[in-house]
N, C-alpha and C positions, 0 to 999 in steps of 0.2 A: 470524687475518685476514679481516675482513667480506668479504660476497661483491664488494660494488661496487668495493673493492681490487681482490681475487683475477681477475675477469673483466674490468677497467679498466674499469668504468662510473664515471662522476664521480659522487660523493656528490650526491645530493640535499638541497636544503635544505629545513628543515621549512615546512610551510606555515603560513601567516600565523594563528596562534592566535584562535580564534574559539569560542563557546559551541557543542557538540554539536546539530546541528539536528532541528528537531520532524518527527515524521512530515509530509511535505508533504498539504496539504489539499485536494488533488483530489477532487472529488466532495462536498465540503462546501460551497462556493460556489453559491449562485443565478445567481451571473453566468453559470454554462456555459448557464442556459435562454435560449432564444430563443422568439419568437412560433412558435408551431405545435409546438412542443415538447412532449412529457408530461412531466406534475408529479405529484406527490402532495401533497394536503391532508392534514395530519394526522388531521384529523377526518371527513374524507367520501371519502378515497382518490383513486384513478388520474383525472386529469381533462388537458385542454389548456390549454395557456398561451397567452393571447391577448396578452400585453403590458400595460403600464402604461396609466392612466385617471385623468386628473386631474378630478373631481367638485366643482363649487362647491355647498354646501348651507348655507341661510342665511348667504352671505356668507363662509364659512367655506371655503377652498378645501383640499383633501385628494386625496392620490395613493394609488390602489390598484392593486391587480395583478388582471386579470380573467382567471379559469379558466373555461372549458367542461366539463362533465358530459357524461354520455348522456342522449341526447334536448335538447341544446340549452340545458337550463339553465345557467344562469352564476350564479357567485358574484363579488362584489367583496370582496379581501382588502384590509383596510388595510396599509400600508406598514408600520404599526410594529409587526406581526405576521407581517412575511416571512416569520420563522423557520419558519411553518407551513407555508411553502410550497418543494418544493426538488423538484430535478429527478428525474425519474424514472431509475432506472438498475437494469436487470435481470439475465436471463441469456438467453443464447441471439440470434437473428435475429430472433425474431417479436416484434410489438409487444404488449401486453396490452390487453384492452376498457376501456373508459372506465366508470367506476361512476356509478350514479346519486348525484345527489346527495340526501343523507339517506338513503341504502339501506340496507338490513342488510345486504349482502353486506360490504362492506368492515369493518362491526363484526367480523363472523363469522370472515373471514379475519386481522384483526388479533388475534385471542382465540386462534385455532389456533396464529399466529406466535410469542403470547407465550407460549402452552404448551411449544411448542417449544425456545423459546431458554431458557426455563428450567431446562427438562431436561439442555440443553446445558452450562448453567452449573452445574447442580448436581453434574454428570458432571466437570467440570473440578475442582469444588471439592472433590470427592470423593477425586481423585486427587491434588491437593495435599495433601489430608491424610493419604493414604497415605504421601506422601512425606513429611512431615514427621513421622510416629510411627516410619519405619524409621530408624534412626541412618545416614547415608550416610557417606562417605569424605571427610576432611577432609584435603587437599591443603595442604603446607605454604607459605610464603609465597614469594615471588619470590626465587630465588637470584642469584648472581653469571652462572650461566650461563646462565637465563633472560633476564636483560637484556641479556649480549652476544647472545643470540640474535636477540631482538626489533631490537636495533640493528642488526643485518647485514642487515636486510631493506633492498633498495637504494633504494625508493620512502618518501617521506614519509606518515606516517599521515594520514588524512584525521580530521578532529576526531569525525566517526561511528563510524571505525575504533577509535580509542584510548578513546572511551567503552565500545565492545562490550567490547573486549578486558578491562577493567578490570571491568567487571559480570561477565563469565565468570570471571574471575579470583576475584573476590569469591565467586560461585556457589563453585565450586571448594574454597574454602578454608574454608565453613561448617559444613561437617558435616551436610548436608542434601541429599539425590541432586537434582543441579541439572536442570532439564528448561526449557531455554532457548529459542527460536525466534531467529533472527537472519537478518532479512528485507532483501533488497537488490536493487536492479537489477544487469542482467549486467554484470560487470567493474567491480564495486565494492568488492570486495576482501574478499569472505566466505572465502576459502579460506584465504587469510592469517590471519585470526582463526583458524581452525578448526586451522591448523598449530599455531599458538601455544599453544592448548590440548592438541594432543596432545603437544607438547614439554615442556609441565609435568607431564603425565600420566607420560611416559617418564622423565624425571627423578625423578619418585617412586617409580620401581621397579614402576608399573602399565603394563597394555596398554590400545591404545585400537583399536577398531575403526571402519572408515570405509565407510559402505555407500551406495551409490551406483546409480542406476539403469540406466546401462548398462556394458559391456565397456569401450568406449572412454574413456568416461569415468574408468573405473577405471585405465586405462593413464594417463591425463592425470593423476589426484592421485598415482598412484604415482611419476611423474618428479617430479612439483612438491614431494612430501612428501620425497622422497629428496634432492633437490638443496638444500634448504632445512636437511635434517638432516645434510649430508655431512661435516660437521668435527666432529660429535659421537660419541659410540660408540652408537647407536641405531640399529636394523635394522627397515627399512620393507619390506613384501613384498606383494605383488599375489595375489590368486588368482582365477581369471578362467578362462573356457573357451580362453584363450589359452595357458595352462601345459597341460602333458601329465598324466598320472594320476600319474606318478611326480612330477614337481615340486610337484604339488598335496600328496601326501601327506607328501613332504619338508616342505615348508611347514607343514602342518597338525601334523607331529608337533613342530616346534620350536616351534610356537605353543602346544600344548599344555604344552609345558616351560618357557614362560617366555621361549622364544628369539626371538621375533616383539616390538617395540614396538608397531609401527602395522600392523595388517592391514588390507589396502583390497579391497574387493569388492562385486560386485553383491548381488541377494538368495541367493545362494551362500554369503554369511555366515552368512545363519537356518539351515542344514542342522544336525541333530544332531551329526553328525561336526566340527562347527568347535567347538572347546573353548580357553579360555583359563585359563591358570594365575594369573592376577590382573587381570581385566577393570576398568577404572577408568573410562573414557570410551567413549561410542558418539556419532560422528558421522552423522547422516543428511540425504543431500543429496536434495532434493527428493523429500519422504516419500508425497506425495500420489500420487506414481508406481508405487507397490507395491499388492500385494495384499491385501486385507482379511487373510489368515491371518499376512502378514508383518507387518502393522499390530497386529494382537493379541499377538505376539510382541514387538514393540517396547514395546507397553503394560506389558507383564510387565517388562521390561527398564528402563523409566524408576523402577521402585519399588526398581531393586537398584544402579545404576551412574546417574554422571552423564550426560545426553544434551544433544545440541546440535545442534538441528536447522537445517539451512540450507535456505532457499526464495530463487528468483530474483523472487519475486511481489512487487512493491512493497505493501506495507500504508498505506493512506490514515489520515490522523490519527482520522476518526470509528471506524473499526474499531478502530485503535489505541486510542482513549479506552474503546472498550466492553468490551474486552479484558483492561484494567487490571483487577488485583485477581485474575484468572484463570488468567493466564501471565505467564512473565517474556518480554518481547519486547525485542530490540534492532534498531535499524532503520538502515540504512545507507544515507544520502538524499545523501550530499555525494560530487560526482564526484572521482576522483583527479586531484591535481594536474597539470596541463599536457594532460590529457585533451581532445580535441576530440570537438565533436558528428561524426556521421556523415551525410555528405553522399548522401542518397536521391533518386534519379530512378526514375519508371516510364517504361517504355518498350515498345512494340510490337517482337516480334524482330525486326533488323535486323542483317544480317552486318558492316556497315561499322562500326557503332556498336560491335558487340560485339568487334570486331578490336581497334578503336580504344583501348578502355577496357582490355583485357588487355595491348596493347602498353603504354600508360601505365603498369600497376603492374610490368612486365616491367623497363620501362627505370630503375625506381627499385630494381631487384633484390629486389620483392616477390613474391608469391604471389597466387593466386587462388581461393575456391571457386564451385564452379557447381553449385548445388543445385537436383537433379531427381529428384522423389520418386517414379519409375515404374521399378522394377528390370526390366522386359521390355523397357524402352526406351532404359534408360540407357546402354549401348555406343552404340548410332545417335547417341545425343546426343554422346556422346564424338568418334566418328568426325567427326562435323559440326564439332566444335571443332577438332579437327585440319586439316579443311582449312581452318576460317577463318584459324586461326594456326598454320602450319605450323612455325613458330620455336619454339612453345611443347613442352613435354613435359607431354603431357596423362595424368591416372590415373585410375581408378575405384575405389569403395568403396560397398559398400551392405551391410545387414544378412545378406543371404543368401548372402555368399561365405564359404568357409571360413577358420576363425579365422586359421591360418598367413597366408592370402593377405592379411586385413584389417591384420594387424600389420605385414606386409613393406611393404602400400602406403603407410601411415601413418607409418611408418618412415622410408622414403624422402621421403615429404614433409616431415616434420620435418626432414629434412636437407639438402633443398633439390634433389632431385633430382628431383623432380616439381613443375612449376610450377603447374599448372593441376590444382585436384581436383576430379572429377565426380562427387557425392556425394548420398544422401539423406539426410533428415534426420538419419541416424545422427552428424552432427556437431552436432548441434541444442545438447546438454546438456553446457556447460563444457568444450569443447575449446580451448585456449588455445593458439594460435600467433603470436607476435608478428609474423612477416613476412606474414602473412595480412592484407592490408588492400583488397582489393578481393571483391566479394561478389555474385554473379547469384544470383536466385531465378526459375527457369522455372516459368511456369505460376504465377504470383503468386498471382492471384485462386483459386486453390484451397485457400490456406492460410487459417486463421484467425489475428486479429490477435495473440494470444498469440504463435503460433509466430513470424509475421513478426518480430515483436518480438526473440523470442529468437535467430532465426539471426542478425538484423543484429548482435547482441553478440557475435556470433563474430569480429566484426573492428574496428577503430578500438580496441583495447583499450591502447595504449599512446599516443605521442607521435606518430605519422604522420596526416595526412589521412586516411580511410577516406571507400571509395565503397561505395555498396549500388546495385544495379540490380534494379529490380521488371519481369520480363520477362512481358508479354501477348502472348498468341496473334498471330500476324500479321493475320489478319483477321478472326476469329471474334470476334462479339461476345459480351460477360459482362454478368451479370446487375447491376442497379443495387445491390445489397446488397454484391456483390464488390466492384465499384467503389468503394465505399465505405470496404471494409475497407483497400484499397491505397492510397486517397487519404489515408486517416489516417495511413497509415504514413509516407507522404510529407509530410505536413504537420507531423506531430512528431519534428522531427529533433534536439531540442536535449536537452543531458545530461537522463537521469532521464525521459525520454519516458515510460518505463514507467508513470508516474505520469500520464499525461495520455492515454494511446492509448485509444481508442474503451472510454469507462467502462462501455458496456454488456457488451464482450467481456472485455478484459485485466483489470481489476479484480475485476469479479464472478467470472470464474474463478478470481481468486486469492483472493476471500474465500472459495471453495469451496473452495480447496488447503487453507486455513490453517484453517478451520472445519469441514471435512469435505463430502463431495457431496452428503450428504443434506441439508444445508441451503441449497441451492441453489434449491430448488424454494421454501422461505418466501422466500428474496431476491426471487424473481421476481414471487410474490404482491404483497408490500406495497412493493417497493423497495428498494435496498440502503440509503438515509438511514434509513427509517423502522425497517429490520430492525436498524440498529444503535442506533438509539435504544432500542428493546425490548429490546435485549439489555443495553445500559447499566442500564437501569431493574431487569430480573433481577438484575443483579450487585448494585446498591443495595439490593434487596430482601432478598436472601440474605445480605448482609451487616450488617442490619440497621439500614439509614441509612434517616432519617426520611422519608417521602414529600415531593416538592418538587412546587410549582406549576412548571408548564412556563410560561416568561415568554409563549410564542406563545399558550398557552390564556388569556392573562389580556387579558379587553376593556378597554379604554379609550375613553371617547366622551366629550370635552369639547369646549367651544366654543373650539379653538384650531387654527390650520394651522400643522400639521408635517410638511414635507416637504419635499424639495429640489425647488426650482425647476428647470425643464428649462433656461432660462438660467442657470443656476449651474453644473451636472452637466449637460450637453448629452447625453454618450452613456449610452444607455437602460440599456447593461449592466452599466457602472460606477455607476448609481445603483442598481440593484438589488443589487448588491453591498454597497455602503454601508448601505443600508435594512438588508440581513442582518446586517450587522456591528454595526448602531446596536442592533438588536432583541438580539442575544446578547453585548454589550458586558456585563461581570459586574458593573462597578461603576462610581463615580464617575471612579475614576482612568482606567479603560480609554475611557471616554467623553471625556475629557479629552485623551485621546491622538488621539483620533479626531478631536476638533474641531481639532488642532494640525496633522493631516494635511489635513483639508481646507482650514483657510486657506493651508499651504504649496500644495496643488496646485491650489486653483481660486480664493484671496483670501479675503477675510474672510467670514465666512458671513452669510447674509441671515436676517432674523426667522426665517423659517420652518425653514430649518437650524437656527437656535438653538434653535426651540420642538420640533423632532423630538429634538434630543439630549436637552432638557429632559424630554420626555414618556420617552424610553427609560430615564432615569434614575429616574422616579417607577415605570415599570412595575419594574423590578431591586428597588425599595423594597418596592413593594407583594406583589410575589411571596413576596418572605422573609417577610410577614407571612400570608401564606396569603390574600390577597384573589383573588377570581377575577374581579371586575368592579368598574369603578370608573368613573361616568358622572353625567350630571345625574338630580337625584330631583325631585320634587316640594317638597320645602321645603330642599335643599340638594344636596349632593352624595350620592351612594349607592354606598357599598361592600357587596359582596357576599363572604363567605369560604366556604372551604370546610376543614377541617369547621365548622359552624355555631359551635362553642365560640371557635374563632378570632376571631370576629368580637366575643364578651364579651372574649376576652382585649386585643383592640385597644381597646377600650371603654375597659375598666379602665386600661389603660396611660395613657390620655388624659386619665385623670383626671376625666370627666366634663364636661370644662369645655366642648368646641367639638363632642361627639358625644351622638349619641342611638342606644341598641342597645334592636332589638325584632324579636323573632322571627328571629333569625339574620341579620340583616345591621344595618348601620351608617349612621346618617344624619349627614354631617359638615356643621355650621353652619359658611359661609365667611363671614369678617369683610368688612365694607365697604371696597368698593377693590380687592378679590380676588376677585370673581366671575367673570371672564374672563381668557383669555389667559395670556400667559407668569408674571402674577402668581398666579393659580388653581394652575397647575402646581407654582411654586416653594413654596407654604402647603402643598398635599397633599403633596408630596416631603419637606418637613418633618416631619412628621406621620408618614409610613410610616417614614421613616429613624429618626426618635426610638422607634418601636416595635421596629424591627428589629436595632437596635444591641445 
């Protein structure tokens, strides 16, 4: 009998089918930059964005992005090259220094990062090659049990969950050791995907090890795995400090004999006395939280068994694309059906408001987390809450308590005997209690953004409206930086907000988590987007892909007014986003789609907007032909190519009818009536498209 019937839950209707979502593009868009923000110019380094500027030159109006470097030097960047300029996203609280326009420091830093990402890519490729050379375990296709087990999940799969499950099972069946990274925001269903992989492993007669960072999370996973597999003859055990030495010895003895199908624990699982009869799968939850020695052990395991790594760090599209070819990645970006955003509020400590919020939760038979991350004063805070809400049963849990005490308190809380749990961040990772839908974070200004977002993910995991209260000291002032962090959490409450919360903190810590802490300094030096671009170039180079001319590096200087008039698209940030999208559209089809969107949102495009799209199409074709510059010359249009041999190839493909090749560049003789404006752009586009087709 499926779980939803056994426990009296209504069967959930499957979510309406939709294609698996792509990784969200936060950090990819220039629209996130406002005047005053730091940006990175691909050729010149870190600068400050001053905003858009329209310049009229010889009767032709063009829009530029104005950026300022060290010493007040300014650079006007044409909007058709907007992809050269991205918002700076780095690491930590400090701001980097501006670079000098045309200085050597930026070139040196880029080369250092290029070397580092090449080493990183080589290491990943070598690991992949070693796995491919080592015959792995080929699991059988899904059985009737597997299908029944997955159907018993009482909630509909999101499209991303379904896609990740299918990808993992393909990995497990192909006979090469799996090494897949499963990314997703808190509460997006990573654990269920892991449970299905463990079930497939157990049904094939092999064992799974589930490695987690904290004892409480081990207990949580133990309950989840055991409940999901309760109707099947599989044994799930947890080994942690909550178990006596005798209990641990018994579990390890049965595990070595093959009597345990799923063993869950902390780094305790990596000790020499833990042996498996036939280990087939290792699930690692938040690998970045383990030490260097543990990671080395896991690195060796990757060559022998299937490994599935879970991380609550969302992975933006830029990093996802940069890592393609290096890692197998699945991304959960779709929120579960029916899940609501968490109401988030900042408040100074106020006894009346705290009492009101707790009573509101208790009146709907819910429970409350009150996070206070100082062990020495946690019991005083608990006593204060007992005074404020004498109707509530208040409990305390923290990492310095004895294991039996922690276990007892958590068990009482799960049973509903404790209504308000005062806890340290011991509850941060993975503790999933559906009845808890109000959270207080005491002294919220002392937490990092990633920590605040992770804590907020402990509530609102089902279909109830959840509330998170970020409490600041009653009268004590806080720093501007701390206030910005807390305000960001309050602002970004939508589902999947982990993709948008404070790019400087959450996403880049996340990139460090996924790539390794060593890479954080490199990200800080050149910015997140440039780091990803260099990584992608390194991957392409190692894979033997031909060098490509980056569209933003291609200069076009033609007598045509190509921009989005402010009267047509009034919002400056929307214009910047549209410029970026036009600058990166890969082909004529994508530009046609963008034109249709413009017409739908703003009305029929004026001539300047049509010209912008036409220039973008020209640049795409010219880049494929390896041109680096297209502009007015003495006797026609001058096209410069890199390498110079590409100029000769272009001239040869044109049959010599309208071009003249000399010393590595080409002069294009333009027919009468096509010397200016849209006609010139159309003529040149046709020539380059014929060459690049």
